[in-house]
N, C-alpha and C positions, 0 to 999 in steps of 0.2 A: 466475573467468576464463571458464568455459564459458558463464555467463549473459551476460557482456559480448560474447563472440563471437556468440552467438545473436542478441543485440540488434543487433549490427552487420550481421548477415546478413539482418535483417528478420523473424526468426522470433519475436521478442518485442516487446512494446510496443503502441502504438496501431495499429489498422487493419492487422493482420498480412497482408502480401502482398496488400493491397487487398481483403481479404475482409470488412472491417468488424468483425472479431473482435479484441478487446483481451485481452492477457494479460501480466501481470508476474510475475516470479519473484524471490524474496528468500531468502537464506540467513541464518538466525538461529542462531548458535552457542549451544549449551546450556551450562549451568554444570558439567556432568559428573555430575549426580546420577542414580543408577540409577532411582530412583522416577519420574523424568520420562520414562521409557519407557512408563509408563502414560498412555493418551491424555488423560485429563482433568487429570492432574498436569502434563502437557506444556502444555496450554492455560493452566492457572493460571500456569505459569512464563512463558509468552509474554506474559501480561497483566501481568507484573512482580510477581507475588505468589509466596509460598512454594509449592513444588511439592507440594501435598497433593492426592491424588485426591478427586474429587467423588463424592457419592452419586448413583447412576443408578437409574431415570430422573430427569430427562431425559437422554437420550443426546446426544452432540455434534451428531449430524445434526439435532437439534431445537433445542438451545441449546448452542452451543459457544463459540468465541472471542468475547469481549465480548457473549455472549448471542445471537450470530447462528448460524444453521445452519452447521455446519462438518464437512467430511469429513476424517478423520484416517487416513492410510495410510502403511505402510512404503514406503521407496523401492523395495525389491525388487518389491512389488506393482505400483507405478506403472510400473516398467520392463517388467513382463509385459503391460501394456496394449497396447504398441506392436505386437508380433506378432499379438495377438488381433484388433486393429482392422484391421491390414494383410492378414492371411491368413484371418481368420474363426475363430470359436470351435471349429468342428469340426476344422479343420486343427491348431489348437493342441492339442486334446485327443488327437491321435494320439501326442503325446509324453507319456510317463509311463505310469501304470497305474491302472486303476479311477478313483476320484475324485481321486487324486493326479496331476493332469495338469501337463505342462510340466516345467521344470527347477527346480533349487533350488541356491542357493549354500550350500556346507557349509564351515565354518571348522574344519578338522581340526587338533587340537593334542594335546599329550601325548607319550607314548613311541612315536612313529611315525618311520619312516625318512624320510618326506617330508611333514612337516606343511605346511599351506598352505590356501588357499581354492580349492575345486574346484566348478565348476558341473557338477552331475550330472543325468542324466535320472532322474526319480523312478521307482522300481521296480528300481533297481540292487541286486543282492544285497549285504547288509552285508559279507559275507565278501570279496567282490570289491573293495569300496571300501577295506577295510582292507589287504588283502594283495596286490592287483594292482599291477604297476609303473606302470600308467596313473594310479593314484591315490596312495594313501598308502605303498605299497611294503612293508607289513608292520610288525612291531614292531621298534623300534630295538635294535641290539646283539645280535640273535639271541635275544632273550628271548621269553617267551610272554605272550599276552594274559590279563589277569586280570579286567578290568572295563571298562565304557564308560559315559560319560554322552553320550547321543545327540543331545540338543537344547538344550544350554546348562545352566548350573548348577542351574536350577530343576526339571529333570525327574528322574524316578526313575533311580537308577543300576542297572545290570544286570550280573550276572556274565557272563564270557565265553560260557558255554554258552547262556545265554538271549539274548545279543546276536546270536549267529550263527544260532540256530535257535529256533523256537517250542517250547513245552513238549511238543508232539507230535512234534518232530524235524524238521519241515519248515523249509527255509531262510527266514530273515527278510530282508525287503527294506527298502531305504531309501525308505519312503513313510509317509504319515501313518497309514494304516490298518494297515499291517503292523507298524510299531513299537509301536502301541498295542494290538495283538492280545493278549488275555489280561488286559486291564485292568492295574491296578497290581500285581496278584499276580505276573504273569510278563511284563508289558510295560512300555513307557515312552512317550515322545512324541518326535516329530521337532522340535517347538518351533522355536527360532530357527535351528537348524542348527549350533549350536556343539558339535561332536563332539570329545570328549576320550577318549583311550585310556590305560589304566593297565596297566603291565606287572606281572609277578609280584613285583617288589620294592617295589611301592607300598603304602602303608598306607591302608586305607579309613577307619579312625578319624580319622587326621590330615587326610585329604582332606575328610571330612564336617565336622570342626571348622573347617577353613578356609572352607568354604562358609557355615557358620553365622555365623562371625565377619563375613563380608562382608554377609550379610543383616541382622544386628544393626546394623551400621554404616550401612547404606543405608535402614533403616526410617525413614519420615517421623515416626513416633511418634504419629500421629493415633489409631490404634486400639490399645486396651490389650492385646488378645491378641497382636498382632504386636510392639508395643513391649516388653512384658514377656516374652513367650514366646521371642522370638529371643535375648534376653539370657540366659534360662535355658538354652536349647539350647547357646549358646556356652559358658556357664560349666560345664555338666555334661560336655560333650564335651572341654573343656580338662582337666577333672579326669581323665577316662578316658585321654586321650592322655599325660598326664604322670605316670601311675602312682598316682593317688590315688582311683581310681574304685571303686565298689561294684557288686555285681550288681544291686541295686535301681535304680541309675542308668540302666540300659538300659531298663527298663520305664518309668522316669520320663520318659525322652526320648520314648518312644512316646506316653505320656499327654499330654505337653505339645504334641507335634505334632498330636494329635487336637483339642486345645483351640484351637489356632491355625487349623487348616484350616476354611475356610468361615465364619469368624467375623470377617472383616475387610472393609473397604470395597473394597479392590482385591486382586488376586491375589498381591501380594508376600508376604502371610502364607502362602498355599498354597505359593509358591515356596520359602519357608524351611522349611516342614514336610516336603514331599515327599522331598527328598534324605536327610533324617535317617531318616524312616520306612522308606524303601526300603533304605537302607544296613543298617539293623538287620534288616529282613525277609530280605535275601539274604546278609548277612555277619555274622549274630549271633555265630557261633563266634569270629570275629575280635575282636569287642567283648568277649566273655567272656574271651578269652585275655589281653587288656589288663588285666583285673581279676585274673586268676589269676597272671599273670606280670608284675607291675608293673615290676620291675627290668629283666628281659629285653626288654620291649617298648620300653624307652627306647633300647636300643642295636641292636635288630634288628626286622625286620618279620615278620608272620605267614606270608607267602609265598603261594603259589598255592592250596594245599589242593586242594579238589575243584571249584573254581569254573570250571575249563575242561574238566571231564570231559564228553565228548559225551553228549547227551541221547538215550537209546534209546527208540524207540517201544514202546508197550505191545503185548502180544501181540494183543489184540483190534483194535488199530489196524492192525497189519500184515495181519491176516486181512481186514479191511475193504478195504484197498488192493488185495488180490489177487482180490477178487470180480469 
């Protein structure tokens, strides 16, 4: 409908507004495959083929749709072009912080008072985004925050204390640089902006299994590490969740994750491995509890434990701040 209105107003088609410039827009619905979010799989799908990612190079800008140079962008990126062209890059860069300029759409879900889609200025403190009435309004039903997935299911999960602050105790911000501070040891990624909050009654093992089940289903099967590895991740996590796990399964999950990561044509393999590896890194005690208490874990959850305990600065860091 929007395209039809733009055409009727003379903003699309041949010789737009007498400028001699031609432009046509088309909407091509996808088949719903997650793998087609990868740019070359998307192009394969547009060409009527199975959505398998291509080996790069060549990149789409050199050989894309039907072998022609093709630029592939998210709609959010294209939308940001308008204010940049109209007001200039310097003006646009005044919004945000550091290299994370402009605004970002965050799709907030999970155990929040006000889940929804929010356009935020990059650099907003994570704590403000979660707890302020302007945004998510806090954790639903008066419960406490246990963990978050900050940028969609493919990014590392973080416990509440590392979500709100760095490992040195400083506040963490909603920006690409801030969320990734500390690497995967203590950080995560902003990614697609799919923000999920988990309260104290959520099970990290079950959530991780749910993610792995999704990635196993959505793997195109082209690369054996992803095709076979995602199946193993799902199978072992299912075992742990339903009371049949062994302590050795936890290290097996870490090992399989390492064998998938970096060994596939596209990042879906990484996306499947990172949630598992990070869940075990930060919530290993909960995984071990599922092994030690197989019957109890079927009817109750591990709880909050120390995942929300505020991070205290080290003595030397406090001294440095006071210099």
